[in-house]
C-alpha positions as CSV (number, residue, x, y, z in Angstrom):
1,M,105.8,100.7,132.1
2,R,107.3,101.4,128.7
3,W,108.5,98.5,126.6
4,C,111.9,98.4,124.8
5,L,112.1,99.2,121.1
6,F,113.0,96.6,118.6
7,L,113.8,96.8,114.9
8,T,112.6,100.4,114.7
9,C,114.5,101.1,111.5
10,V,113.1,98.1,109.7
11,W,109.6,99.3,110.6
12,L,110.2,102.8,109.4
13,V,111.5,101.6,106.0
14,A,108.5,99.4,105.6
15,C,106.1,102.2,106.4
16,S,107.9,104.5,104.1
17,Q,107.5,102.0,101.2
18,E,103.8,101.5,102.0
19,D,103.2,105.3,102.2
20,G,104.6,105.5,98.7
21,L,102.0,103.0,97.5
22,N,99.2,104.9,99.2
23,A,100.1,108.4,97.9
24,G,97.3,110.4,96.3
25,I,94.2,108.7,97.7
26,D,93.1,111.5,100.0
27,A,89.9,112.3,98.1
28,D,87.7,110.8,100.8
29,A,88.5,110.8,104.6
30,E,87.7,107.1,104.6
31,F,90.9,106.5,102.7
32,A,93.3,108.7,104.8
33,D,96.5,106.9,105.7
34,A,98.5,107.1,108.9
35,S,100.9,109.4,107.0
36,D,98.0,111.9,106.8
37,A,97.5,112.0,110.5
38,G,99.2,115.4,110.9
39,A,102.3,116.9,112.4
40,D,103.8,115.8,115.6
41,E,102.0,118.5,117.5
42,D,98.9,120.5,116.8
43,A,99.2,124.2,116.1
44,G,98.8,126.3,119.3
45,V,99.0,123.3,121.7
46,A,101.8,123.2,124.2
47,D,104.1,120.2,124.1
48,A,103.1,119.3,127.7
49,A,99.5,119.0,126.5
50,I,100.3,116.4,123.9
51,P,100.1,112.8,125.2
52,D,103.0,110.5,124.6
53,P,102.4,108.3,121.4
54,P,102.6,104.5,121.5
55,Q,106.1,103.2,120.8
56,V,107.0,101.9,117.4
57,L,106.7,98.2,117.4
58,A,106.7,95.5,114.7
59,P,106.1,92.2,116.5
60,C,106.0,90.1,113.3
61,E,109.4,91.5,112.3
62,A,110.9,90.6,115.6
63,T,109.9,87.0,116.1
64,V,108.0,84.1,114.6
65,C,104.5,85.2,114.0
66,R,101.3,83.5,112.8
67,E,98.9,85.7,110.8
68,S,95.2,85.0,110.2
69,P,92.0,87.1,109.7
70,L,89.3,87.6,112.3
71,G,86.4,89.8,111.6
72,G,82.7,90.4,111.1
73,P,80.1,93.1,110.5
74,P,79.8,96.3,112.6
75,C,77.5,96.1,115.7
76,S,78.5,92.4,116.3
77,T,80.6,90.3,118.5
78,F,83.0,87.7,117.2
79,S,85.7,85.6,118.9
80,Q,88.5,83.1,118.5
81,V,89.7,80.4,120.9
82,D,93.4,79.5,120.4
83,D,96.7,78.4,122.0
84,F,100.4,78.8,121.5
85,V,101.2,75.2,120.7
86,G,103.8,75.4,118.0
87,E,106.7,77.7,117.1
88,F,104.8,81.0,117.2
89,E,105.6,83.7,119.8
90,V,102.9,86.1,118.4
91,H,99.5,85.6,116.9
92,A,98.4,88.4,114.6
93,Y,94.7,88.8,113.6
94,S,93.7,91.2,110.9
95,S,90.3,92.8,111.6
96,M,88.3,96.0,111.4
97,V,87.3,98.8,113.7
98,W,84.2,100.5,112.5
99,D,83.3,104.2,112.6
100,G,80.3,104.9,114.8
101,A,81.2,102.0,117.1
102,L,83.1,101.5,120.3
103,T,85.2,98.4,119.7
104,N,86.2,96.3,122.8
105,I,89.2,94.1,122.1
106,R,89.8,91.6,124.9
107,V,92.0,88.6,125.5
108,T,91.2,86.2,128.4
109,T,93.4,83.3,129.4
110,T,91.9,79.8,129.2
111,G,95.1,77.9,130.0
112,G,98.7,78.2,131.1
113,D,100.6,80.4,133.5
114,W,101.1,83.6,131.5
115,T,100.0,87.2,131.2
116,P,98.6,88.1,127.8
117,V,99.2,91.5,126.2
118,I,97.9,93.1,123.1
119,V,99.8,95.3,120.6
120,L,97.3,97.0,118.3
121,A,98.3,98.5,114.9
122,R,96.8,99.7,111.7
123,L,97.5,97.6,108.6
124,N,100.2,100.1,107.5
125,G,102.1,99.6,110.8
126,E,101.0,102.6,112.8
127,V,100.9,101.4,116.4
128,L,97.7,102.3,118.2
129,F,98.5,100.5,121.5
130,D,102.0,99.3,122.5
131,G,101.0,97.2,125.5
132,D,101.1,100.3,127.7
133,I,100.1,103.5,126.0
134,G,97.1,104.0,123.6
135,A,96.9,106.5,120.7
136,V,94.9,109.6,121.5
137,R,94.7,111.7,118.4
138,P,92.1,112.0,115.6
139,P,90.6,109.8,114.3
140,F,91.6,107.3,117.0
141,Q,91.3,107.0,120.8
142,V,92.5,103.8,122.5
143,T,91.9,103.3,126.2
144,A,92.9,100.3,128.2
145,T,91.7,98.8,131.5
146,S,94.6,96.3,131.2
147,P,97.2,95.4,128.6
148,A,94.8,92.8,127.3
149,D,91.5,94.8,127.4
150,L,91.1,97.8,125.1
151,V,88.4,100.0,123.8
152,V,88.9,101.7,120.4
153,E,86.9,104.6,119.2
154,T,87.5,105.9,115.6
155,A,85.9,108.3,113.2
156,Q,86.8,106.2,110.2
157,A,86.5,102.5,109.5
158,T,90.0,101.1,109.6
159,G,91.8,97.8,109.1
160,I,93.8,96.8,112.1
161,V,96.1,94.0,113.3
162,V,95.6,92.6,116.8
163,Y,98.9,91.1,118.0
164,I,98.7,88.7,120.9
165,T,101.7,87.7,122.9
166,S,102.8,87.4,126.6
167,A,103.9,90.4,128.7
168,A,107.2,88.7,129.4
169,A,107.9,88.0,125.7
170,L,107.2,91.7,124.8
171,A,109.2,93.1,127.6
172,S,112.2,91.0,126.6
173,N,112.0,91.9,122.9
174,F,110.8,88.3,122.4
175,E,113.9,86.7,123.8
176,T,111.5,85.1,126.4
177,S,109.1,82.5,124.8
178,V,105.4,82.3,125.4
179,P,104.7,79.1,127.4
180,V,103.6,76.2,125.3
181,G,100.5,75.7,127.5
182,A,99.3,79.3,127.0
183,A,95.7,79.4,125.7
184,Y,93.2,82.2,125.3
185,E,90.0,83.6,123.9
186,L,90.1,86.8,121.8
187,T,86.8,88.7,121.6
188,I,86.2,91.7,119.4
189,D,82.9,93.4,120.3
190,S,81.8,96.2,117.9
191,N,79.2,98.0,120.0
192,C,77.3,100.6,118.0
193,G,75.4,101.8,121.1
194,G,71.8,101.4,122.1
195,E,69.6,98.5,121.1
196,R,70.2,97.3,117.6
197,L,67.3,96.9,115.2
198,R,66.0,93.3,114.8
199,C,66.3,92.1,111.2
200,V,62.9,90.6,110.4
201,V,62.5,89.8,106.7
202,N,59.4,88.2,105.3
203,G,58.3,87.6,108.9
204,R,61.5,85.7,109.8
205,D,64.4,86.8,112.1
206,T,67.5,86.6,110.0
207,G,69.8,85.9,113.0
208,E,73.5,86.5,113.0
209,P,75.8,87.3,111.3
210,A,73.2,88.2,108.6
211,C,71.7,91.0,110.7
212,G,75.1,92.5,111.3
213,W,75.8,92.6,107.6
214,L,72.4,94.1,106.9
215,H,73.4,96.9,109.4
216,Y,76.6,97.2,107.4
217,V,74.6,97.7,104.2
218,G,72.3,100.2,105.8
219,K,75.2,102.3,107.3
220,R,77.9,101.9,104.7
221,V,76.3,101.0,101.3
222,V,72.9,102.7,101.0
223,T,74.5,106.2,101.5
224,R,77.0,105.5,98.6
225,I,74.5,104.4,96.0
226,E,73.4,107.1,93.5
227,G,69.9,108.4,93.3
228,T,67.2,109.8,95.5
229,R,66.6,108.4,99.0
230,E,63.8,106.2,97.8
231,Q,65.8,105.0,94.8
232,R,68.8,104.2,97.0
233,L,66.7,102.3,99.5
234,A,65.0,100.3,96.8
235,K,68.2,99.4,95.0
236,A,69.9,98.3,98.2
237,A,66.9,96.2,99.3
238,R,66.9,94.3,95.9
239,V,70.5,93.3,96.2
240,A,70.4,92.6,99.9
241,W,67.4,90.2,99.2
242,W,69.6,88.4,96.6
243,S,72.5,88.1,99.0
244,L,70.2,86.9,101.8
245,K,68.5,84.2,99.8
246,E,71.8,83.0,98.4
247,G,73.2,82.6,101.9
248,L,76.0,85.1,101.5
249,L,75.0,87.0,104.6
250,A,75.5,83.8,106.6
251,L,79.3,83.9,105.9
252,D,81.6,85.4,108.5
253,N,82.9,87.9,106.0
254,P,81.0,87.9,102.7
255,I,83.1,90.8,101.4
256,A,85.9,88.3,100.9
257,N,83.6,85.9,99.1
258,S,85.1,84.6,95.8
259,S,83.5,81.5,94.3
260,C,84.7,80.1,91.0
261,D,81.8,78.1,89.5
262,G,80.7,76.9,93.0
263,T,84.2,76.4,94.5
264,M,85.5,78.9,97.0
265,I,89.0,80.2,95.9
266,E,91.7,82.3,97.6
267,P,91.4,86.1,97.7
268,L,94.1,86.6,95.1
269,E,93.2,83.7,92.9
270,D,91.9,84.3,89.4
271,C,88.9,82.5,87.9
272,A,88.5,81.5,84.3
273,R,85.0,79.9,84.6
274,P,81.8,81.5,83.4
275,M,80.4,82.2,86.9
276,W,82.6,84.1,89.4
277,P,80.3,85.6,92.1
278,V,82.2,87.8,94.4
279,G,81.7,90.0,97.5
280,L,78.6,90.6,99.6
281,S,76.5,91.3,96.5
282,G,77.3,88.0,94.8
283,V,77.8,89.9,91.5
284,N,79.4,87.9,88.7
285,A,82.9,89.3,88.1
286,Q,83.5,87.4,84.9
287,G,84.0,89.8,81.9
288,A,83.7,93.0,84.0
289,D,85.4,96.1,82.5
290,V,88.1,97.5,84.8
291,D,87.9,101.0,83.3
292,E,84.2,101.2,83.8
293,L,84.4,100.0,87.4
294,E,87.2,102.4,88.2
295,E,85.1,105.3,86.8
296,L,82.2,104.1,89.0
297,A,84.4,103.9,92.0
298,G,85.4,107.6,91.5
299,R,81.8,108.6,91.3
300,L,80.7,106.7,94.4
301,Y,83.7,107.7,96.5
302,G,84.0,111.4,95.7
303,G,86.9,111.1,93.3
304,A,89.0,108.7,95.3
305,M,91.7,106.9,93.5
306,P,90.9,103.2,92.6
307,S,93.9,102.1,94.8
308,G,92.3,103.7,97.8
309,V,89.0,102.0,97.2
310,L,90.7,98.7,96.7
311,R,92.7,99.2,99.9
312,T,89.5,99.9,101.9
313,T,87.8,96.9,100.4
314,A,90.7,94.6,101.2
315,N,90.7,95.9,104.8
316,E,87.0,95.3,105.1
317,A,87.5,91.8,103.7
318,G,89.9,91.1,106.6
319,L,93.0,90.5,104.6
320,A,96.4,90.6,106.2
321,R,98.7,93.6,105.4
322,D,100.7,91.9,102.6
323,A,97.6,90.6,100.9
324,A,95.9,94.0,101.1
325,A,98.9,95.6,99.5
326,A,98.8,93.0,96.7
327,V,95.1,93.7,96.0
328,M,96.1,97.4,95.3
329,Q,98.5,96.1,92.6
330,T,96.1,93.7,90.8
331,T,95.3,94.0,87.1
332,G,92.8,92.6,84.6
333,G,90.0,90.4,85.8
334,L,91.4,90.0,89.3
335,R,91.4,93.8,89.7
336,A,87.8,93.9,88.4
337,S,86.8,91.3,90.9
338,W,88.2,93.3,93.8
339,L,86.5,96.5,92.6
340,L,83.2,94.5,92.6
341,R,84.0,93.1,96.1
342,N,83.7,96.7,97.2
343,S,80.1,96.6,98.5
344,A,78.9,99.9,97.1
345,I,80.3,99.1,93.6
346,G,79.0,95.5,93.7
347,F,75.5,96.6,94.8
348,V,75.3,99.2,92.0
349,V,76.3,96.6,89.3
350,Q,74.3,93.7,90.8
351,E,71.1,95.8,91.2
352,R,70.9,96.1,87.4
353,W,71.1,92.4,87.0
354,V,68.6,91.5,89.8
355,T,66.1,94.0,88.6
356,R,66.3,92.8,85.0
357,T,66.4,89.1,85.8
358,C,64.2,88.7,88.9
359,L,61.8,91.7,88.9
360,D,61.3,92.6,85.3
361,A,61.4,88.9,84.4
362,A,61.0,85.7,86.3
363,G,64.4,84.1,86.1
364,A,64.5,80.5,87.3
365,E,67.4,81.3,89.6
366,C,65.3,83.9,91.5
367,T,62.6,81.8,93.3
368,G,61.4,78.3,94.0
369,S,63.9,76.6,96.3
370,L,62.5,74.3,98.9
371,S,65.4,74.5,101.3
372,G,67.8,76.9,102.9
373,P,67.5,80.7,103.0
374,S,66.0,80.8,99.6
375,R,62.9,78.9,100.9
376,M,62.5,81.5,103.7
377,Y,62.9,84.7,101.5
378,A,62.3,83.6,97.9
379,S,60.0,80.6,97.8
380,D,57.9,82.3,95.2
381,R,57.5,85.8,93.7
382,P,55.1,87.2,96.4
383,A,57.6,86.0,99.1
384,S,60.4,87.7,97.3
385,L,58.6,91.0,97.0
386,R,57.6,90.8,100.7
387,S,61.3,90.2,101.6
388,I,62.4,93.2,99.5
389,D,59.8,95.4,101.1
390,S,60.9,94.3,104.5
391,L,64.5,95.1,103.7
392,Q,63.6,98.5,102.3
393,D,61.8,99.4,105.5
394,L,64.7,98.1,107.6
395,F,67.2,100.3,105.8
396,D,64.9,103.3,106.0
397,Q,65.1,103.0,109.8
398,M,68.9,102.8,109.7
399,I,69.8,105.9,107.7
400,D,69.3,109.5,108.6
């Protein structure tokens, strides 16, 4: 069954505007936009061989929509239990699909007499599943066992929006309301295949979500850091140790982390205090030089434009589309903080500080806590060094 189109022109105008913002960031395949996906047909392939694309849909333009983030590290499962009590006809969750993973997105009903359906789109509005047809063109393949049970395979990590509504509401262009008693559980399972490595650091199992984020570091950060293989492993291990002992890897999404002198602040909020640790690395963003960070971004990401790096970082932080677009337009200290929230950039900068403060010297902030994760991984200098060695061995097993 094919669903009716609604507000197609509005969507096309919005996408055109966003494509203008994203122009010129093709230096790395990771930053390719939907507008770069190619022509409507591949050269030399007959029209009959090209599958129908999903329909153009913009659920949050068509009805009252509640938006919120939901995400976590690759190779992990995370879920959300919710209901439709209130004015909303669509729930929209910004999240990620990771390269190298088969991502299962599933909605199961827990209350009410209704049939759930998923509309899946990229943050820029490109529809990957319209409730009936899934995208089948590089770098995406979406298959469905039902309108509420999808498997997404992609060759590039991509920010997505999972729209949840009822089949009746979608079929009627949202003239039919979702029943007030409708309740569900949304599960996003990022399955990297095979048995995942256990994360044992200093003789202790880190548990989740820390282990998932350590896999993220191994797969998406170590390979970006400059230097020989051994240098990259050592640098990543030092910063991962700091993040682990500081409890950052226990957060659902530490990439979004922004703490202003100990108080968590909103993603687009500035901080004028001396300490502004951000991102998975926990690096202090206060006083950072934007020009230097943008130059570093170009080196680490093969000449990519800073706006492309910022967009990818905002996607990985789980921001909704409007907030992700706003990150690309930031200036000054806030822009520096978002460049540092990019995990590769943050790790490079933070490694210098960790090495100078905790390894070359014995800073008071580096060891000695009697509680929490610091007690497990940094109770004294020998425990810290053992933890760093454990992490270096772990990352060595993760990368080719």
